[in-house]
C-alpha positions in Angstrom: 7.9 32.8 -2.4 11.5 32.3 -3.6 11.8 29.4 -1.2 8.6 27.7 -2.5 9.8 28.1 -6.2 13.2 26.8 -5.3 11.6 23.6 -3.4 9.5 23.1 -6.6 12.4 23.3 -8.9 14.4 21.0 -6.9 11.6 18.4 -6.7 11.1 18.5 -10.5 14.8 18.1 -10.9 14.7 15.1 -8.6 11.9 13.7 -10.3 13.6 13.9 -13.6 17.0 12.3 -12.6 15.2 9.5 -10.5 12.3 7.6 -12.3 10.9 6.0 -9.2 10.2 9.1 -7.4 7.2 9.8 -9.5 5.5 13.0 -10.9 2.2 14.3 -10.9 1.1 12.0 -13.9 2.2 8.9 -12.2 -0.4 6.3 -12.1 -1.1 4.1 -9.1 -0.2 1.1 -11.2 3.4 2.7 -12.2 3.9 3.5 -8.4 3.3 0.1 -7.3 5.4 -1.4 -10.0 8.4 0.9 -9.1 8.0 0.1 -5.4 7.8 -3.7 -5.9 10.8 -3.6 -8.5 12.9 -1.7 -6.0 12.0 -3.9 -3.2 12.9 -7.2 -5.2 16.1 -5.7 -6.5 17.1 -4.8 -3.0 16.7 -8.3 -1.8 18.4 -9.7 -4.6 21.2 -7.2 -4.3 21.9 -7.9 -0.5 22.9 -11.5 0.1 22.2 -11.7 3.8 18.5 -10.3 3.2 18.1 -12.9 0.2 19.3 -15.7 2.8 16.9 -14.6 5.2 14.1 -14.6 2.6 15.2 -18.0 1.4 15.3 -19.4 5.0 11.8 -18.1 5.6 10.5 -19.7 2.4 12.4 -22.8 3.0 13.9 -22.6 -0.6 17.4 -22.5 -1.9 18.7 -19.0 -2.3 19.3 -19.4 -6.1 15.6 -20.5 -6.5 14.5 -17.5 -4.4 16.8 -15.0 -6.5 15.7 -16.5 -9.7 11.9 -15.9 -8.7 12.5 -12.5 -7.7 14.2 -11.6 -10.9 11.5 -13.0 -13.0 8.9 -11.2 -10.8 10.4 -7.9 -11.7 9.1 -8.2 -15.2 5.5 -7.3 -14.4 5.5 -7.2 -10.6 2.0 -5.6 -10.4 0.4 -7.3 -13.1 -0.4 -6.1 -16.6 -1.0 -2.3 -17.1 -4.4 -1.2 -17.0 -6.1 -0.2 -20.2 -5.6 3.6 -21.3 -8.6 5.4 -22.2 -7.4 6.0 -25.6 -6.8 2.2 -26.3 -9.6 -0.1 -27.3 
């Protein structure tokens, strides 16, 4: 039982430390947004990967980098309406 409690506490600590890991109240939209932002940031942050994407799209790397950075604003579209909002 102590191992289970310790595991749960460790999970909660990691979720508080790293926003992208989610928590029980994370919506699917928030999860998708985090995944897409992480992917775009990884591609922009690794020049060989950025070059590969640019080559595959037949675009200059600067153009692909700018497009990926702009797409990080709302990668999964606008947030869904909340139940309390009208």
